[in-house]
KEVEX-89084 format. One record per residue (C-alpha): residue number from 0; chain; x negated, y, z negated; residue in one letter. Coordinates in steps of 0.2 Angstrom, whole numbers. Layout:
N
nr | kette | c1 | c2 | c3 | rest
NUM | A | X | Y | Z | A
...
REM end
This chain:
380
nr | kette | c1 | c2 | c3 | rest
0 | A | 634 | 531 | 148 | M
1 | A | 627 | 532 | 128 | P
2 | A | 629 | 515 | 120 | I
3 | A | 641 | 512 | 105 | A
4 | A | 640 | 499 | 90 | W
5 | A | 649 | 498 | 72 | E
6 | A | 637 | 499 | 58 | M
7 | A | 634 | 505 | 42 | A
8 | A | 624 | 524 | 43 | L
9 | A | 607 | 524 | 35 | H
10 | A | 602 | 540 | 28 | I
11 | A | 583 | 543 | 23 | A
12 | A | 579 | 558 | 14 | D
13 | A | 562 | 562 | 11 | I
14 | A | 552 | 575 | 1 | T
15 | A | 542 | 582 | -12 | M
16 | A | 551 | 592 | -17 | F
17 | A | 557 | 580 | -34 | H
18 | A | 548 | 580 | -48 | A
19 | A | 555 | 577 | -67 | P
20 | A | 553 | 598 | -70 | S
21 | A | 560 | 604 | -54 | S
22 | A | 578 | 611 | -49 | G
23 | A | 589 | 612 | -36 | G
24 | A | 581 | 602 | -25 | V
25 | A | 582 | 587 | -36 | R
26 | A | 601 | 590 | -41 | T
27 | A | 603 | 591 | -24 | Y
28 | A | 597 | 576 | -20 | L
29 | A | 601 | 567 | -35 | Q
30 | A | 620 | 572 | -34 | A
31 | A | 622 | 567 | -15 | K
32 | A | 614 | 548 | -19 | H
33 | A | 624 | 545 | -31 | R
34 | A | 639 | 549 | -24 | Y
35 | A | 634 | 541 | -5 | L
36 | A | 633 | 526 | -15 | A
37 | A | 650 | 524 | -19 | Q
38 | A | 653 | 523 | -1 | S
39 | A | 655 | 505 | 7 | K
40 | A | 648 | 510 | 26 | D
41 | A | 633 | 522 | 20 | I
42 | A | 614 | 515 | 13 | D
43 | A | 604 | 531 | 9 | A
44 | A | 585 | 529 | 4 | S
45 | A | 574 | 542 | -3 | L
46 | A | 555 | 543 | -1 | L
47 | A | 547 | 554 | -13 | I
48 | A | 529 | 557 | -20 | P
49 | A | 523 | 548 | -36 | G
50 | A | 510 | 539 | -46 | S
51 | A | 510 | 524 | -35 | E
52 | A | 519 | 514 | -23 | R
53 | A | 535 | 512 | -29 | L
54 | A | 553 | 502 | -20 | S
55 | A | 567 | 503 | -35 | L
56 | A | 582 | 497 | -22 | G
57 | A | 584 | 514 | -12 | A
58 | A | 569 | 525 | -22 | L
59 | A | 555 | 522 | -14 | Q
60 | A | 537 | 533 | -19 | T
61 | A | 521 | 532 | -13 | L
62 | A | 504 | 539 | -22 | P
63 | A | 501 | 556 | -20 | A
64 | A | 492 | 569 | -28 | L
65 | A | 496 | 578 | -45 | R
66 | A | 496 | 598 | -42 | L
67 | A | 488 | 606 | -56 | P
68 | A | 499 | 619 | -57 | L
69 | A | 514 | 612 | -48 | G
70 | A | 527 | 608 | -62 | R
71 | A | 524 | 588 | -58 | D
72 | A | 524 | 590 | -40 | Y
73 | A | 512 | 582 | -31 | R
74 | A | 506 | 585 | -16 | F
75 | A | 505 | 571 | 1 | P
76 | A | 490 | 574 | 10 | L
77 | A | 489 | 562 | 23 | R
78 | A | 505 | 561 | 38 | R
79 | A | 502 | 542 | 41 | R
80 | A | 509 | 532 | 26 | P
81 | A | 523 | 543 | 26 | W
82 | A | 528 | 540 | 45 | R
83 | A | 528 | 522 | 44 | D
84 | A | 536 | 520 | 26 | A
85 | A | 548 | 531 | 38 | L
86 | A | 548 | 517 | 51 | V
87 | A | 550 | 503 | 42 | E
88 | A | 567 | 508 | 31 | L
89 | A | 574 | 511 | 50 | Q
90 | A | 586 | 521 | 47 | P
91 | A | 599 | 530 | 57 | D
92 | A | 594 | 549 | 52 | V
93 | A | 583 | 557 | 43 | I
94 | A | 584 | 571 | 32 | E
95 | A | 565 | 584 | 28 | A
96 | A | 567 | 592 | 12 | G
97 | A | 551 | 602 | 10 | D
98 | A | 539 | 610 | 27 | P
99 | A | 524 | 602 | 23 | Y
100 | A | 517 | 586 | 27 | V
101 | A | 530 | 576 | 23 | T
102 | A | 540 | 585 | 36 | A
103 | A | 527 | 583 | 50 | W
104 | A | 528 | 564 | 46 | A
105 | A | 549 | 564 | 47 | A
106 | A | 545 | 571 | 64 | L
107 | A | 533 | 557 | 69 | E
108 | A | 547 | 544 | 62 | A
109 | A | 559 | 550 | 74 | G
110 | A | 549 | 550 | 88 | Q
111 | A | 544 | 531 | 83 | V
112 | A | 561 | 525 | 80 | L
113 | A | 574 | 537 | 92 | G
114 | A | 583 | 544 | 79 | V
115 | A | 586 | 563 | 75 | P
116 | A | 577 | 572 | 59 | V
117 | A | 586 | 585 | 53 | I
118 | A | 576 | 598 | 42 | G
119 | A | 582 | 605 | 26 | F
120 | A | 575 | 624 | 25 | Y
121 | A | 576 | 624 | 4 | H
122 | A | 564 | 636 | 1 | S
123 | A | 558 | 652 | 4 | D
124 | A | 539 | 651 | 9 | L
125 | A | 535 | 668 | 18 | P
126 | A | 542 | 680 | 6 | R
127 | A | 535 | 666 | -11 | L
128 | A | 517 | 668 | -3 | M
129 | A | 520 | 685 | 4 | G
130 | A | 526 | 692 | -15 | D
131 | A | 509 | 685 | -20 | R
132 | A | 497 | 684 | -9 | F
133 | A | 501 | 698 | 3 | G
134 | A | 509 | 701 | 20 | Q
135 | A | 496 | 694 | 29 | P
136 | A | 499 | 678 | 23 | V
137 | A | 518 | 680 | 27 | S
138 | A | 515 | 683 | 44 | R
139 | A | 506 | 669 | 45 | R
140 | A | 518 | 655 | 37 | L
141 | A | 533 | 662 | 50 | K
142 | A | 524 | 657 | 64 | R
143 | A | 520 | 639 | 54 | Y
144 | A | 537 | 638 | 48 | V
145 | A | 545 | 644 | 64 | A
146 | A | 535 | 633 | 75 | D
147 | A | 537 | 618 | 64 | L
148 | A | 559 | 619 | 63 | Y
149 | A | 560 | 626 | 83 | Q
150 | A | 553 | 603 | 82 | R
151 | A | 571 | 596 | 74 | F
152 | A | 584 | 591 | 80 | D
153 | A | 595 | 600 | 67 | S
154 | A | 591 | 615 | 54 | V
155 | A | 600 | 619 | 37 | M
156 | A | 598 | 631 | 26 | A
157 | A | 608 | 632 | 11 | P
158 | A | 613 | 652 | 14 | C
159 | A | 617 | 664 | 25 | R
160 | A | 604 | 674 | 23 | S
161 | A | 592 | 661 | 26 | M
162 | A | 599 | 656 | 40 | A
163 | A | 597 | 672 | 50 | D
164 | A | 581 | 673 | 41 | R
165 | A | 576 | 656 | 53 | L
166 | A | 585 | 664 | 68 | Q
167 | A | 578 | 677 | 68 | A
168 | A | 561 | 669 | 69 | W
169 | A | 567 | 659 | 85 | G
170 | A | 574 | 645 | 76 | V
171 | A | 589 | 637 | 84 | E
172 | A | 605 | 626 | 80 | N
173 | A | 603 | 632 | 60 | V
174 | A | 616 | 629 | 50 | R
175 | A | 621 | 634 | 33 | V
176 | A | 623 | 620 | 20 | Q
177 | A | 629 | 626 | 2 | P
178 | A | 623 | 614 | -12 | L
179 | A | 635 | 608 | -22 | G
180 | A | 641 | 608 | -43 | V
181 | A | 644 | 595 | -54 | D
182 | A | 661 | 603 | -60 | V
183 | A | 664 | 590 | -74 | D
184 | A | 648 | 592 | -80 | T
185 | A | 647 | 613 | -79 | F
186 | A | 665 | 616 | -86 | H
187 | A | 674 | 628 | -100 | P
188 | A | 676 | 613 | -112 | R
189 | A | 658 | 608 | -115 | R
190 | A | 659 | 625 | -125 | R
191 | A | 651 | 625 | -144 | S
192 | A | 655 | 638 | -160 | P
193 | A | 639 | 629 | -164 | E
194 | A | 628 | 639 | -154 | L
195 | A | 632 | 652 | -159 | R
196 | A | 630 | 649 | -177 | D
197 | A | 613 | 644 | -172 | W
198 | A | 608 | 659 | -163 | L
199 | A | 612 | 669 | -180 | G
200 | A | 626 | 679 | -171 | M
201 | A | 641 | 690 | -176 | R
202 | A | 657 | 690 | -172 | D
203 | A | 657 | 703 | -164 | S
204 | A | 641 | 701 | -153 | Q
205 | A | 640 | 695 | -134 | R
206 | A | 632 | 682 | -129 | L
207 | A | 622 | 681 | -114 | L
208 | A | 613 | 668 | -105 | V
209 | A | 601 | 663 | -93 | F
210 | A | 595 | 646 | -87 | A
211 | A | 577 | 643 | -76 | G
212 | A | 559 | 642 | -77 | R
213 | A | 547 | 657 | -78 | N
214 | A | 540 | 662 | -60 | S
215 | A | 538 | 678 | -54 | R
216 | A | 551 | 679 | -41 | E
217 | A | 566 | 673 | -57 | K
218 | A | 560 | 692 | -64 | N
219 | A | 561 | 685 | -82 | I
220 | A | 553 | 703 | -89 | D
221 | A | 567 | 710 | -80 | V
222 | A | 580 | 699 | -91 | L
223 | A | 569 | 706 | -109 | F
224 | A | 570 | 722 | -106 | T
225 | A | 589 | 723 | -98 | T
226 | A | 593 | 712 | -118 | A
227 | A | 583 | 728 | -127 | R
228 | A | 591 | 742 | -117 | L
229 | A | 608 | 734 | -122 | L
230 | A | 605 | 732 | -140 | G
231 | A | 611 | 723 | -155 | P
232 | A | 627 | 721 | -147 | H
233 | A | 621 | 710 | -135 | Y
234 | A | 610 | 692 | -138 | H
235 | A | 604 | 683 | -123 | L
236 | A | 598 | 664 | -123 | L
237 | A | 584 | 660 | -111 | V
238 | A | 582 | 643 | -107 | L
239 | A | 569 | 638 | -99 | G
240 | A | 549 | 631 | -99 | P
241 | A | 534 | 645 | -97 | G
242 | A | 543 | 656 | -105 | M
243 | A | 534 | 672 | -112 | P
244 | A | 531 | 670 | -133 | T
245 | A | 534 | 689 | -137 | R
246 | A | 554 | 695 | -133 | T
247 | A | 566 | 708 | -141 | P
248 | A | 570 | 705 | -158 | G
249 | A | 586 | 700 | -150 | N
250 | A | 583 | 686 | -136 | V
251 | A | 580 | 668 | -140 | T
252 | A | 571 | 659 | -129 | V
253 | A | 569 | 638 | -129 | V
254 | A | 556 | 637 | -120 | N
255 | A | 556 | 620 | -112 | R
256 | A | 564 | 610 | -99 | C
257 | A | 583 | 607 | -105 | C
258 | A | 594 | 593 | -95 | N
259 | A | 611 | 597 | -86 | P
260 | A | 618 | 593 | -105 | N
261 | A | 612 | 606 | -115 | E
262 | A | 612 | 622 | -101 | V
263 | A | 630 | 616 | -98 | A
264 | A | 635 | 618 | -116 | R
265 | A | 626 | 634 | -116 | A
266 | A | 633 | 641 | -101 | L
267 | A | 650 | 637 | -107 | A
268 | A | 647 | 645 | -128 | S
269 | A | 641 | 661 | -119 | A
270 | A | 652 | 674 | -111 | D
271 | A | 641 | 679 | -95 | A
272 | A | 625 | 674 | -87 | M
273 | A | 611 | 686 | -81 | I
274 | A | 601 | 684 | -65 | H
275 | A | 589 | 696 | -61 | A
276 | A | 581 | 683 | -46 | G
277 | A | 580 | 692 | -30 | T
278 | A | 571 | 677 | -20 | R
279 | A | 586 | 664 | -22 | E
280 | A | 590 | 654 | -10 | T
281 | A | 604 | 647 | -17 | F
282 | A | 605 | 650 | -35 | G
283 | A | 611 | 636 | -40 | L
284 | A | 611 | 638 | -61 | V
285 | A | 622 | 655 | -56 | A
286 | A | 637 | 642 | -49 | L
287 | A | 636 | 630 | -64 | E
288 | A | 637 | 648 | -73 | A
289 | A | 654 | 649 | -65 | M
290 | A | 658 | 633 | -64 | A
291 | A | 656 | 634 | -85 | S
292 | A | 669 | 650 | -84 | G
293 | A | 655 | 663 | -83 | L
294 | A | 655 | 680 | -74 | P
295 | A | 638 | 682 | -66 | V
296 | A | 629 | 699 | -66 | V
297 | A | 615 | 697 | -54 | A
298 | A | 602 | 707 | -44 | A
299 | A | 611 | 710 | -26 | R
300 | A | 599 | 699 | -17 | A
301 | A | 595 | 683 | -9 | G
302 | A | 609 | 669 | -9 | A
303 | A | 615 | 678 | -27 | L
304 | A | 622 | 691 | -16 | A
305 | A | 631 | 681 | -8 | E
306 | A | 637 | 667 | -19 | N
307 | A | 642 | 681 | -33 | V
308 | A | 658 | 688 | -24 | P
309 | A | 670 | 701 | -29 | L
310 | A | 679 | 695 | -46 | G
311 | A | 666 | 682 | -51 | C
312 | A | 654 | 695 | -59 | G
313 | A | 643 | 712 | -54 | V
314 | A | 632 | 713 | -41 | L
315 | A | 618 | 726 | -46 | C
316 | A | 601 | 735 | -38 | E
317 | A | 587 | 721 | -40 | P
318 | A | 571 | 726 | -51 | H
319 | A | 578 | 735 | -62 | S
320 | A | 585 | 733 | -82 | P
321 | A | 594 | 749 | -82 | E
322 | A | 607 | 743 | -69 | A
323 | A | 606 | 728 | -77 | M
324 | A | 610 | 735 | -92 | A
325 | A | 624 | 746 | -84 | R
326 | A | 631 | 732 | -75 | A
327 | A | 633 | 720 | -90 | V
328 | A | 643 | 735 | -100 | N
329 | A | 652 | 737 | -82 | E
330 | A | 658 | 720 | -86 | L
331 | A | 663 | 721 | -102 | F
332 | A | 673 | 735 | -97 | L
333 | A | 687 | 724 | -88 | N
334 | A | 693 | 706 | -91 | D
335 | A | 678 | 695 | -90 | A
336 | A | 688 | 682 | -96 | A
337 | A | 698 | 682 | -82 | A
338 | A | 684 | 686 | -69 | M
339 | A | 676 | 670 | -77 | G
340 | A | 691 | 661 | -76 | R
341 | A | 693 | 667 | -56 | H
342 | A | 673 | 659 | -55 | A
343 | A | 679 | 644 | -60 | R
344 | A | 692 | 642 | -46 | R
345 | A | 681 | 648 | -35 | H
346 | A | 669 | 636 | -37 | V
347 | A | 680 | 624 | -38 | E
348 | A | 688 | 626 | -22 | R
349 | A | 670 | 627 | -11 | H
350 | A | 658 | 621 | -22 | F
351 | A | 662 | 604 | -30 | S
352 | A | 648 | 590 | -22 | W
353 | A | 662 | 579 | -16 | P
354 | A | 669 | 593 | -4 | Q
355 | A | 647 | 599 | 0 | V
356 | A | 646 | 580 | 4 | I
357 | A | 659 | 576 | 15 | A
358 | A | 655 | 591 | 26 | A
359 | A | 636 | 585 | 24 | L
360 | A | 642 | 568 | 35 | L
361 | A | 651 | 576 | 45 | D
362 | A | 635 | 586 | 48 | H
363 | A | 627 | 568 | 51 | Y
364 | A | 641 | 562 | 62 | R
365 | A | 640 | 577 | 74 | D
366 | A | 619 | 576 | 74 | V
367 | A | 617 | 555 | 77 | I
368 | A | 634 | 553 | 90 | G
369 | A | 649 | 547 | 84 | I
370 | A | 663 | 542 | 92 | T
371 | A | 680 | 550 | 87 | P
372 | A | 691 | 539 | 80 | G
373 | A | 684 | 522 | 78 | D
374 | A | 669 | 526 | 67 | G
375 | A | 656 | 521 | 81 | Q
376 | A | 639 | 527 | 86 | R
377 | A | 632 | 535 | 101 | Q
378 | A | 615 | 536 | 106 | Y
379 | A | 612 | 545 | 124 | G
REM end
């Protein structure tokens, strides 16, 4: 017979994907812990790499090596300190947010504690590394990922295409768990006419925007060529670190990490977002643009093909500036503003953080085993 008792649910997150300039995973974890902190019957801990060992309430850091070209990421080298830190926290469920040392440490801690461990597959490692180093590397990494994620009690993926890939590699018990959007921060009311004045735009010009880092899979060169093809009737604003310094005349680059309020202001002040990424596992910035009332022109690839539905924008052939330019022109031959309003309603309906966190908590309860109706958990 299972044993049942009533107590606060303690969730522990562990990942190396948490750094000052990191993207969607950090946004997910910050939003998740912000909402969980409002619940009286849930405790949540976050264990991440840092320069030294610290304990700041729910946030715990352990020292780890800084990656030289890793956008401030730190890479843990030894499992044991991370396993021991998790065991000391005594959580009821552990969520591992990367496929490296901390994932193995989470699995070992789960065995010691006798609690379930969930793996969140945020990044498509075989594809990203295969793009850089070739198919032999991609094939080896597929085997590694399959071996690792088969060991978790449950696996989450941020989009259906990622879940399907994991299942094709032999990983079972995969669940689609989308990320969420702060629909108060990313809102049409953030629109600022002063931004267009700062850019020196004419009233007749359309403002396009993209926000994100410059990495190979973002295809920033496609965005720049698209802007050049579109010509002087359009202006492209690009926000993010590591961007090229040579740009077409109708492109403005803010070459740094921008805080959410800056990004929200830029999105709400534009007429559309363009996104040429082909390896997006969720495409959070596209959803943030939609929440800001923008239609999205995106490559028909990865999570963007799932998360930019009909009526919220236009999808086009990947890796083709010509196709993207045609899609932008097609967008504005229609009622782009109406599509932006529809996009806002779509995000409110499906991707607001309260909805996303509620579904996530239901999944935790299913994995742990909660007695229906009385808030008790069961372990067999």
